[in-house]
GUMIZA-522892 format. One record per residue (C-alpha): residue number from 0; x, y, z. Coordinates in nm, 2 decimals, padded with zeros to 4 digits. Each point is the difference from the previous one (the first is absolute). Example, Ala and Ser with C-alpha at 12.3 -4.5 7.8 and 13.67 -1.06 7.14 Angstrom:
REM residues 2
+-----+--------+--------+--------+
:  nr :     c1 :     c2 :     c3 :
+-----+--------+--------+--------+
:   0 :  01.23 : -00.45 :  00.78 :
:   1 :  00.14 :  00.34 : -00.07 :
+-----+--------+--------+--------+
END
This chain:
REM residues 444
+-----+--------+--------+--------+
:  nr :     c1 :     c2 :     c3 :
+-----+--------+--------+--------+
:   0 :  08.10 :  04.02 :  01.07 :
:   1 :  00.12 :  00.35 : -00.13 :
:   2 : -00.22 :  00.13 : -00.28 :
:   3 : -00.04 :  00.33 : -00.19 :
:   4 : -00.37 :  00.10 : -00.06 :
:   5 : -00.10 :  00.28 : -00.24 :
:   6 : -00.28 :  00.21 :  00.14 :
:   7 : -00.22 :  00.12 : -00.29 :
:   8 : -00.34 :  00.18 : -00.01 :
:   9 : -00.18 : -00.32 : -00.10 :
:  10 :  00.17 : -00.22 :  00.27 :
:  11 :  00.33 : -00.16 :  00.09 :
:  12 :  00.22 : -00.20 : -00.23 :
:  13 :  00.31 : -00.21 :  00.10 :
:  14 :  00.30 :  00.13 : -00.18 :
:  15 :  00.29 : -00.23 :  00.12 :
:  16 :  00.07 : -00.28 :  00.23 :
:  17 :  00.33 :  00.08 :  00.18 :
:  18 :  00.04 : -00.34 :  00.17 :
:  19 :  00.25 : -00.13 : -00.26 :
:  20 :  00.17 :  00.33 : -00.08 :
:  21 :  00.28 :  00.20 :  00.15 :
:  22 : -00.05 :  00.32 : -00.21 :
:  23 : -00.27 :  00.16 : -00.21 :
:  24 :  00.02 :  00.32 : -00.22 :
:  25 : -00.31 :  00.19 : -00.10 :
:  26 : -00.02 :  00.27 : -00.28 :
:  27 : -00.10 :  00.08 : -00.35 :
:  28 :  00.30 : -00.15 : -00.19 :
:  29 : -00.02 : -00.35 : -00.15 :
:  30 :  00.29 : -00.12 :  00.21 :
:  31 : -00.19 :  00.04 :  00.32 :
:  32 : -00.15 : -00.30 :  00.18 :
:  33 : -00.34 :  00.17 :  00.02 :
:  34 : -00.10 :  00.27 : -00.25 :
:  35 : -00.25 :  00.28 :  00.04 :
:  36 : -00.11 :  00.21 : -00.30 :
:  37 : -00.08 :  00.30 :  00.21 :
:  38 :  00.20 :  00.31 : -00.11 :
:  39 :  00.05 :  00.10 :  00.37 :
:  40 :  00.22 : -00.31 :  00.05 :
:  41 :  00.37 :  00.03 : -00.10 :
:  42 :  00.19 : -00.24 : -00.22 :
:  43 :  00.14 : -00.18 :  00.30 :
:  44 : -00.19 :  00.14 :  00.29 :
:  45 :  00.03 : -00.22 :  00.31 :
:  46 :  00.18 : -00.31 :  00.12 :
:  47 : -00.12 : -00.25 :  00.26 :
:  48 :  00.28 : -00.21 :  00.16 :
:  49 :  00.02 : -00.26 :  00.27 :
:  50 :  00.25 :  00.08 :  00.27 :
:  51 :  00.11 : -00.19 :  00.32 :
:  52 : -00.28 :  00.16 :  00.20 :
:  53 : -00.28 :  00.01 : -00.26 :
:  54 : -00.11 :  00.17 : -00.31 :
:  55 :  00.12 :  00.35 : -00.09 :
:  56 : -00.13 :  00.24 : -00.27 :
:  57 :  00.24 :  00.25 : -00.18 :
:  58 : -00.09 :  00.29 : -00.23 :
:  59 :  00.23 : -00.01 : -00.30 :
:  60 :  00.02 :  00.37 : -00.06 :
:  61 : -00.34 :  00.02 : -00.15 :
:  62 : -00.15 :  00.33 : -00.12 :
:  63 : -00.32 : -00.01 :  00.21 :
:  64 :  00.13 : -00.18 :  00.30 :
:  65 : -00.12 : -00.29 :  00.22 :
:  66 : -00.18 :  00.01 :  00.34 :
:  67 : -00.05 : -00.26 :  00.26 :
:  68 : -00.30 :  00.05 :  00.23 :
:  69 : -00.02 :  00.36 : -00.11 :
:  70 :  00.37 :  00.09 :  00.05 :
:  71 :  00.25 :  00.07 : -00.28 :
:  72 :  00.28 : -00.25 :  00.01 :
:  73 :  00.34 : -00.08 : -00.14 :
:  74 :  00.01 : -00.35 :  00.16 :
:  75 : -00.24 : -00.13 :  00.25 :
:  76 : -00.07 : -00.33 :  00.19 :
:  77 : -00.34 : -00.15 : -00.08 :
:  78 : -00.23 : -00.17 :  00.24 :
:  79 : -00.33 : -00.19 : -00.04 :
:  80 : -00.26 :  00.25 : -00.13 :
:  81 :  00.24 :  00.27 : -00.12 :
:  82 : -00.15 :  00.22 : -00.28 :
:  83 :  00.24 :  00.10 : -00.28 :
:  84 : -00.09 :  00.27 : -00.25 :
:  85 :  00.23 :  00.03 : -00.31 :
:  86 : -00.01 :  00.32 : -00.21 :
:  87 : -00.30 :  00.13 :  00.20 :
:  88 : -00.23 : -00.23 : -00.21 :
:  89 :  00.06 : -00.37 :  00.05 :
:  90 : -00.10 : -00.13 :  00.35 :
:  91 :  00.14 : -00.33 :  00.12 :
:  92 : -00.05 : -00.19 :  00.32 :
:  93 :  00.27 : -00.22 :  00.15 :
:  94 : -00.15 : -00.31 :  00.17 :
:  95 :  00.22 : -00.23 :  00.20 :
:  96 : -00.20 : -00.26 :  00.20 :
:  97 :  00.22 : -00.17 :  00.27 :
:  98 :  00.04 : -00.37 : -00.04 :
:  99 : -00.11 : -00.08 :  00.35 :
: 100 : -00.32 :  00.20 : -00.06 :
: 101 : -00.07 : -00.19 : -00.33 :
: 102 :  00.04 : -00.33 :  00.18 :
: 103 : -00.26 :  00.09 :  00.26 :
: 104 : -00.26 :  00.03 : -00.27 :
: 105 :  00.05 : -00.36 : -00.11 :
: 106 : -00.27 : -00.25 :  00.10 :
: 107 :  00.10 : -00.22 :  00.30 :
: 108 :  00.13 : -00.34 : -00.09 :
: 109 : -00.20 : -00.31 :  00.09 :
: 110 :  00.11 : -00.17 :  00.32 :
: 111 :  00.08 : -00.37 :  00.02 :
: 112 : -00.33 : -00.05 :  00.19 :
: 113 : -00.18 :  00.16 : -00.30 :
: 114 :  00.18 : -00.22 : -00.25 :
: 115 : -00.08 : -00.31 :  00.21 :
: 116 : -00.37 :  00.09 :  00.00 :
: 117 :  00.02 :  00.04 : -00.38 :
: 118 :  00.16 : -00.34 : -00.05 :
: 119 : -00.27 : -00.16 :  00.22 :
: 120 : -00.29 :  00.18 : -00.18 :
: 121 : -00.04 : -00.28 : -00.26 :
: 122 : -00.08 : -00.24 :  00.28 :
: 123 : -00.21 :  00.25 :  00.19 :
: 124 : -00.21 :  00.08 : -00.32 :
: 125 : -00.07 : -00.37 : -00.05 :
: 126 : -00.11 : -00.04 :  00.36 :
: 127 : -00.22 :  00.31 : -00.03 :
: 128 : -00.17 : -00.15 : -00.31 :
: 129 : -00.04 : -00.33 :  00.18 :
: 130 : -00.16 :  00.16 :  00.31 :
: 131 : -00.23 :  00.22 : -00.21 :
: 132 : -00.10 : -00.31 : -00.21 :
: 133 : -00.14 : -00.16 :  00.32 :
: 134 : -00.29 :  00.26 : -00.03 :
: 135 :  00.01 :  00.13 : -00.36 :
: 136 : -00.02 : -00.23 : -00.29 :
: 137 :  00.19 :  00.11 : -00.31 :
: 138 :  00.04 :  00.37 : -00.08 :
: 139 :  00.38 : -00.04 : -00.01 :
: 140 :  00.05 :  00.32 : -00.21 :
: 141 : -00.22 :  00.20 :  00.23 :
: 142 :  00.20 : -00.12 :  00.31 :
: 143 :  00.33 :  00.08 : -00.17 :
: 144 : -00.11 :  00.35 : -00.10 :
: 145 : -00.13 :  00.07 :  00.36 :
: 146 :  00.34 : -00.11 :  00.14 :
: 147 :  00.18 :  00.23 : -00.25 :
: 148 : -00.21 :  00.29 :  00.11 :
: 149 :  00.07 : -00.06 :  00.37 :
: 150 :  00.37 : -00.05 : -00.04 :
: 151 :  00.03 :  00.31 : -00.21 :
: 152 : -00.20 :  00.20 :  00.26 :
: 153 : -00.28 :  00.10 : -00.23 :
: 154 : -00.38 : -00.04 : -00.01 :
: 155 : -00.22 : -00.23 : -00.21 :
: 156 : -00.34 :  00.02 : -00.16 :
: 157 : -00.17 : -00.34 : -00.03 :
: 158 : -00.27 : -00.01 : -00.27 :
: 159 : -00.22 : -00.30 : -00.03 :
: 160 : -00.36 : -00.13 :  00.02 :
: 161 : -00.16 : -00.07 :  00.34 :
: 162 :  00.08 : -00.35 :  00.14 :
: 163 :  00.36 : -00.01 : -00.12 :
: 164 :  00.14 : -00.02 :  00.36 :
: 165 :  00.17 :  00.34 : -00.03 :
: 166 : -00.07 :  00.08 :  00.37 :
: 167 :  00.11 : -00.35 :  00.11 :
: 168 :  00.32 :  00.03 : -00.21 :
: 169 :  00.10 :  00.33 :  00.16 :
: 170 : -00.07 : -00.11 :  00.36 :
: 171 :  00.19 : -00.33 : -00.06 :
: 172 :  00.31 :  00.18 : -00.13 :
: 173 : -00.01 :  00.24 :  00.30 :
: 174 :  00.00 : -00.30 :  00.23 :
: 175 :  00.28 : -00.18 : -00.18 :
: 176 :  00.21 :  00.32 :  00.02 :
: 177 : -00.10 :  00.07 :  00.36 :
: 178 : -00.15 :  00.34 : -00.08 :
: 179 : -00.29 :  00.16 :  00.18 :
: 180 : -00.30 : -00.01 : -00.22 :
: 181 : -00.32 :  00.21 : -00.02 :
: 182 : -00.28 :  00.02 : -00.25 :
: 183 : -00.22 :  00.29 : -00.09 :
: 184 : -00.32 : -00.06 : -00.19 :
: 185 : -00.04 :  00.33 : -00.20 :
: 186 : -00.36 :  00.13 : -00.03 :
: 187 : -00.15 :  00.32 : -00.13 :
: 188 : -00.06 :  00.13 :  00.36 :
: 189 :  00.36 : -00.06 :  00.12 :
: 190 :  00.17 :  00.32 :  00.13 :
: 191 :  00.37 :  00.07 :  00.02 :
: 192 :  00.01 : -00.02 :  00.38 :
: 193 : -00.16 : -00.34 : -00.02 :
: 194 :  00.33 : -00.13 : -00.15 :
: 195 :  00.26 :  00.24 :  00.16 :
: 196 : -00.15 :  00.02 :  00.35 :
: 197 : -00.15 :  00.29 :  00.19 :
: 198 :  00.04 :  00.20 :  00.32 :
: 199 : -00.25 : -00.08 :  00.28 :
: 200 : -00.07 :  00.21 :  00.31 :
: 201 :  00.07 : -00.18 :  00.33 :
: 202 : -00.07 :  00.10 :  00.36 :
: 203 :  00.25 : -00.10 :  00.27 :
: 204 : -00.22 : -00.17 :  00.27 :
: 205 :  00.23 :  00.13 :  00.28 :
: 206 :  00.05 :  00.36 : -00.10 :
: 207 : -00.29 :  00.04 : -00.24 :
: 208 :  00.25 :  00.16 : -00.24 :
: 209 : -00.09 : -00.03 : -00.37 :
: 210 :  00.25 : -00.08 : -00.27 :
: 211 :  00.00 : -00.13 : -00.35 :
: 212 :  00.16 : -00.34 : -00.08 :
: 213 :  00.07 : -00.13 : -00.35 :
: 214 : -00.15 : -00.33 : -00.08 :
: 215 :  00.19 : -00.17 : -00.28 :
: 216 : -00.19 : -00.12 : -00.31 :
: 217 :  00.06 : -00.31 : -00.20 :
: 218 :  00.27 :  00.17 : -00.21 :
: 219 :  00.24 : -00.07 :  00.29 :
: 220 :  00.12 : -00.34 : -00.11 :
: 221 :  00.27 : -00.16 : -00.22 :
: 222 : -00.22 : -00.14 : -00.28 :
: 223 : -00.33 :  00.17 : -00.07 :
: 224 : -00.27 : -00.16 : -00.23 :
: 225 : -00.20 :  00.28 : -00.15 :
: 226 : -00.30 : -00.20 : -00.12 :
: 227 : -00.19 :  00.15 : -00.30 :
: 228 :  00.19 :  00.32 :  00.02 :
: 229 : -00.20 :  00.16 : -00.28 :
: 230 : -00.32 : -00.01 :  00.21 :
: 231 :  00.10 :  00.28 :  00.23 :
: 232 : -00.01 :  00.38 : -00.06 :
: 233 :  00.31 :  00.19 : -00.13 :
: 234 :  00.08 :  00.17 :  00.34 :
: 235 :  00.03 : -00.34 :  00.16 :
: 236 :  00.21 : -00.13 : -00.29 :
: 237 :  00.22 :  00.32 :  00.05 :
: 238 :  00.06 : -00.09 :  00.36 :
: 239 :  00.12 : -00.34 : -00.10 :
: 240 :  00.22 :  00.16 : -00.27 :
: 241 :  00.18 :  00.20 :  00.27 :
: 242 :  00.07 : -00.32 :  00.20 :
: 243 :  00.12 : -00.18 : -00.32 :
: 244 :  00.23 :  00.28 : -00.11 :
: 245 :  00.12 :  00.15 :  00.32 :
: 246 : -00.03 : -00.29 :  00.24 :
: 247 : -00.18 :  00.22 :  00.25 :
: 248 : -00.35 :  00.13 :  00.07 :
: 249 : -00.13 :  00.35 :  00.09 :
: 250 : -00.29 :  00.05 :  00.23 :
: 251 : -00.09 :  00.36 :  00.10 :
: 252 :  00.33 :  00.18 :  00.06 :
: 253 :  00.20 : -00.32 :  00.10 :
: 254 :  00.19 : -00.23 : -00.22 :
: 255 :  00.07 : -00.36 :  00.10 :
: 256 :  00.27 : -00.22 : -00.16 :
: 257 : -00.10 : -00.35 : -00.11 :
: 258 :  00.22 : -00.28 :  00.14 :
: 259 :  00.21 : -00.16 : -00.28 :
: 260 : -00.04 : -00.20 : -00.20 :
: 261 : -00.33 :  00.12 : -00.14 :
: 262 : -00.17 : -00.14 : -00.31 :
: 263 : -00.34 :  00.05 : -00.16 :
: 264 : -00.15 : -00.27 : -00.21 :
: 265 : -00.33 :  00.12 : -00.15 :
: 266 : -00.27 : -00.19 : -00.18 :
: 267 : -00.23 :  00.10 : -00.28 :
: 268 : -00.29 : -00.18 : -00.18 :
: 269 :  00.06 :  00.06 : -00.37 :
: 270 : -00.37 : -00.07 : -00.10 :
: 271 : -00.24 :  00.19 :  00.22 :
: 272 :  00.07 :  00.38 : -00.01 :
: 273 : -00.34 :  00.13 :  00.11 :
: 274 :  00.02 :  00.22 :  00.30 :
: 275 :  00.38 :  00.00 :  00.00 :
: 276 :  00.26 :  00.28 :  00.01 :
: 277 :  00.27 : -00.09 : -00.25 :
: 278 :  00.35 :  00.06 :  00.12 :
: 279 :  00.16 :  00.31 : -00.14 :
: 280 :  00.31 : -00.05 : -00.22 :
: 281 :  00.23 :  00.15 :  00.26 :
: 282 : -00.10 : -00.26 :  00.26 :
: 283 :  00.01 : -00.29 : -00.25 :
: 284 :  00.35 :  00.11 : -00.08 :
: 285 :  00.10 : -00.04 :  00.37 :
: 286 : -00.08 : -00.38 : -00.03 :
: 287 :  00.32 : -00.17 : -00.11 :
: 288 : -00.19 : -00.30 : -00.15 :
: 289 : -00.34 : -00.06 : -00.14 :
: 290 : -00.04 : -00.38 :  00.06 :
: 291 : -00.26 : -00.18 : -00.19 :
: 292 : -00.16 : -00.29 :  00.19 :
: 293 : -00.14 : -00.23 : -00.26 :
: 294 : -00.22 : -00.31 :  00.01 :
: 295 :  00.17 : -00.32 :  00.12 :
: 296 :  00.06 : -00.29 : -00.23 :
: 297 : -00.25 : -00.30 :  00.00 :
: 298 :  00.22 : -00.23 :  00.21 :
: 299 :  00.07 :  00.29 :  00.24 :
: 300 : -00.37 :  00.08 :  00.03 :
: 301 : -00.07 : -00.37 :  00.09 :
: 302 :  00.27 :  00.01 :  00.27 :
: 303 : -00.15 :  00.33 :  00.14 :
: 304 : -00.34 : -00.16 :  00.03 :
: 305 :  00.14 : -00.31 :  00.17 :
: 306 :  00.21 :  00.20 :  00.24 :
: 307 : -00.26 :  00.26 :  00.10 :
: 308 : -00.30 : -00.24 :  00.06 :
: 309 :  00.16 : -00.20 :  00.28 :
: 310 :  00.06 :  00.08 :  00.37 :
: 311 :  00.38 : -00.02 :  00.03 :
: 312 :  00.22 :  00.26 : -00.16 :
: 313 :  00.38 :  00.03 :  00.03 :
: 314 :  00.13 :  00.32 :  00.16 :
: 315 :  00.31 :  00.15 : -00.16 :
: 316 :  00.32 :  00.06 :  00.21 :
: 317 :  00.21 :  00.32 :  00.02 :
: 318 :  00.30 :  00.00 : -00.23 :
: 319 :  00.14 :  00.36 :  00.03 :
: 320 : -00.04 :  00.26 :  00.28 :
: 321 : -00.06 :  00.37 : -00.03 :
: 322 :  00.37 :  00.09 :  00.05 :
: 323 :  00.10 : -00.23 : -00.28 :
: 324 : -00.26 :  00.16 : -00.23 :
: 325 :  00.14 :  00.35 :  00.08 :
: 326 :  00.35 : -00.13 : -00.06 :
: 327 : -00.10 : -00.12 : -00.34 :
: 328 : -00.15 :  00.34 : -00.08 :
: 329 :  00.34 :  00.15 :  00.08 :
: 330 :  00.20 : -00.25 : -00.19 :
: 331 : -00.21 :  00.03 : -00.32 :
: 332 :  00.12 :  00.36 : -00.03 :
: 333 :  00.36 : -00.12 :  00.01 :
: 334 : -00.03 : -00.26 : -00.27 :
: 335 :  00.21 :  00.13 : -00.30 :
: 336 : -00.17 :  00.03 : -00.34 :
: 337 :  00.19 : -00.01 : -00.33 :
: 338 : -00.04 :  00.29 : -00.24 :
: 339 : -00.16 : -00.22 : -00.27 :
: 340 : -00.27 : -00.11 :  00.24 :
: 341 : -00.09 :  00.36 :  00.08 :
: 342 :  00.01 :  00.09 : -00.37 :
: 343 : -00.24 : -00.28 : -00.08 :
: 344 : -00.24 :  00.11 :  00.28 :
: 345 :  00.00 :  00.36 : -00.13 :
: 346 : -00.05 : -00.12 : -00.36 :
: 347 : -00.31 : -00.19 :  00.11 :
: 348 : -00.14 :  00.30 :  00.19 :
: 349 :  00.07 :  00.25 : -00.28 :
: 350 : -00.15 : -00.24 : -00.26 :
: 351 : -00.34 :  00.03 :  00.18 :
: 352 : -00.02 :  00.37 : -00.09 :
: 353 : -00.17 :  00.07 : -00.33 :
: 354 :  00.18 :  00.33 : -00.04 :
: 355 :  00.35 : -00.16 :  00.01 :
: 356 :  00.17 : -00.03 : -00.34 :
: 357 :  00.12 : -00.36 :  00.08 :
: 358 : -00.34 : -00.13 :  00.12 :
: 359 : -00.14 : -00.29 : -00.21 :
: 360 : -00.28 :  00.08 : -00.24 :
: 361 : -00.26 : -00.20 :  00.20 :
: 362 :  00.07 :  00.21 :  00.30 :
: 363 : -00.06 :  00.32 : -00.20 :
: 364 : -00.32 : -00.15 : -00.13 :
: 365 : -00.15 : -00.14 :  00.32 :
: 366 :  00.14 :  00.20 :  00.29 :
: 367 : -00.10 :  00.35 :  00.11 :
: 368 :  00.23 :  00.04 :  00.30 :
: 369 :  00.31 : -00.19 :  00.09 :
: 370 :  00.19 : -00.08 :  00.32 :
: 371 :  00.19 :  00.27 :  00.20 :
: 372 :  00.35 : -00.01 :  00.15 :
: 373 : -00.12 : -00.18 :  00.32 :
: 374 : -00.06 : -00.31 : -00.22 :
: 375 :  00.37 : -00.02 : -00.08 :
: 376 :  00.09 :  00.02 :  00.37 :
: 377 : -00.25 : -00.27 :  00.09 :
: 378 :  00.12 : -00.23 : -00.29 :
: 379 :  00.35 :  00.01 :  00.13 :
: 380 : -00.10 : -00.04 :  00.37 :
: 381 : -00.23 : -00.29 : -00.09 :
: 382 :  00.28 : -00.17 : -00.20 :
: 383 :  00.23 :  00.04 :  00.30 :
: 384 : -00.26 : -00.15 :  00.23 :
: 385 : -00.05 : -00.30 : -00.23 :
: 386 :  00.37 : -00.06 : -00.01 :
: 387 :  00.01 :  00.00 :  00.38 :
: 388 : -00.29 : -00.24 :  00.03 :
: 389 :  00.21 : -00.24 : -00.21 :
: 390 :  00.31 :  00.05 :  00.21 :
: 391 :  00.18 :  00.20 : -00.27 :
: 392 :  00.19 :  00.33 :  00.01 :
: 393 :  00.00 :  00.05 : -00.37 :
: 394 : -00.30 :  00.14 : -00.19 :
: 395 : -00.08 : -00.10 : -00.36 :
: 396 : -00.23 :  00.13 : -00.27 :
: 397 : -00.21 : -00.31 :  00.06 :
: 398 : -00.08 :  00.14 :  00.35 :
: 399 : -00.11 :  00.33 : -00.16 :
: 400 : -00.22 : -00.19 : -00.24 :
: 401 : -00.16 : -00.20 :  00.29 :
: 402 : -00.10 :  00.33 :  00.17 :
: 403 : -00.11 :  00.19 : -00.32 :
: 404 : -00.36 : -00.11 : -00.01 :
: 405 : -00.10 :  00.08 :  00.37 :
: 406 :  00.20 :  00.33 : -00.01 :
: 407 : -00.12 :  00.14 : -00.33 :
: 408 : -00.36 : -00.14 : -00.02 :
: 409 : -00.16 :  00.28 :  00.20 :
: 410 :  00.23 :  00.27 : -00.13 :
: 411 : -00.11 : -00.03 : -00.36 :
: 412 : -00.33 :  00.15 : -00.12 :
: 413 : -00.14 : -00.15 : -00.32 :
: 414 : -00.21 :  00.20 : -00.24 :
: 415 : -00.33 : -00.06 : -00.17 :
: 416 :  00.16 : -00.19 : -00.29 :
: 417 :  00.14 : -00.26 :  00.25 :
: 418 : -00.33 : -00.03 :  00.17 :
: 419 : -00.18 : -00.06 : -00.32 :
: 420 :  00.24 : -00.28 : -00.09 :
: 421 : -00.01 : -00.16 :  00.34 :
: 422 :  00.36 :  00.08 :  00.08 :
: 423 :  00.10 :  00.06 :  00.37 :
: 424 :  00.30 :  00.17 :  00.16 :
: 425 :  00.12 : -00.35 :  00.11 :
: 426 :  00.00 : -00.14 : -00.36 :
: 427 :  00.18 :  00.31 : -00.12 :
: 428 :  00.27 : -00.03 :  00.26 :
: 429 :  00.05 : -00.37 : -00.08 :
: 430 :  00.03 :  00.09 : -00.37 :
: 431 :  00.25 :  00.27 :  00.10 :
: 432 :  00.22 : -00.25 :  00.18 :
: 433 :  00.01 : -00.21 : -00.32 :
: 434 :  00.08 :  00.31 : -00.21 :
: 435 :  00.26 :  00.19 :  00.20 :
: 436 :  00.35 : -00.15 : -00.04 :
: 437 :  00.24 : -00.03 :  00.28 :
: 438 :  00.31 :  00.22 : -00.02 :
: 439 :  00.30 : -00.14 : -00.19 :
: 440 :  00.37 :  00.09 :  00.00 :
: 441 : -00.07 :  00.24 : -00.29 :
: 442 : -00.21 :  00.21 :  00.24 :
: 443 :  00.32 :  00.09 :  00.20 :
+-----+--------+--------+--------+
END
């Protein structure tokens, strides 16, 4: 698309879009298409015209002349990146991106196989819930949020008291999705090489030659359960952070790629904090969801006791395989999102920041630090993932609302006033959902 850009000291400013024009005159007079107040520019200084072979620029007998790429011109043919200086003062850049190059930048369209998988996801999701229910009683919201994290390709932080079956839930979902599963019990004496792996010296029994061989640690799996992640020192947490963000580990001078898909579901005990190493804000922000695992209901707790105090227990079956999980991760990026859904997600995120002019009064009163830009990205991704799990290719504001609490809960820091009144980040997010209105036609 041909465009003229004005190069100024404080940056570049688009001057004119030439896509729907055949001619454009620049100068100081009011009759010009584009006017410049600079005295070095003549009344009618230069004309841009579309010819059979492309765009030409013609000097209209100006006092101070026109140059293209440093050469004085009468008429010259323009190409992508040509620099035009009029009157020795005004610098313009001619930008003409070829159509075929623009099309290469478009995201790939979903294949019929991808669409078929999306249409079948409603049934798959129901089957996954049914298989997990053979082992886990209740916790439907937790299961849904874990599935949203896995489909979106993120990581989740499960927070709950001991005995809530967090470990059993994660291992069961790994089995149902046919993912290799490993569990690390984080302790204060755990070292980075205990989770990444280490080099060992081996001696060849035939030649007696010595060489190092890398022994892979438990990070090399598809679904990793980091149990009580806040009980290990910061340097071990940092090693896990690299694996979460980069999908690779570094040991010595060598870097090893982790086989996709790779997910981390970490657990934390919200009560006992003695002898722990709280996760830094940067690492908490890497977790897409903060999933609260609450007490079961009375009827559910009775069923748990009955099911776990007998010999026989049902074993869940595999519903999806690893390739299908990776396919879903790819498809979720191709799901279109309407502008009003993105606008609503950004409104929610910006409303958590007490310094924002449009933030509600209770946010300014009770919040010290709001959510960053990554929260908006995760809100939209999670909304897409929820739509896929229900077999839909359209995303609604209701999907964003469903993801708001687990995405924003650990990204909002409450102040002393909130603590003194017993208000938590979760309660503030829920109040925010009730307060922030969805975009209407007037917003456009």
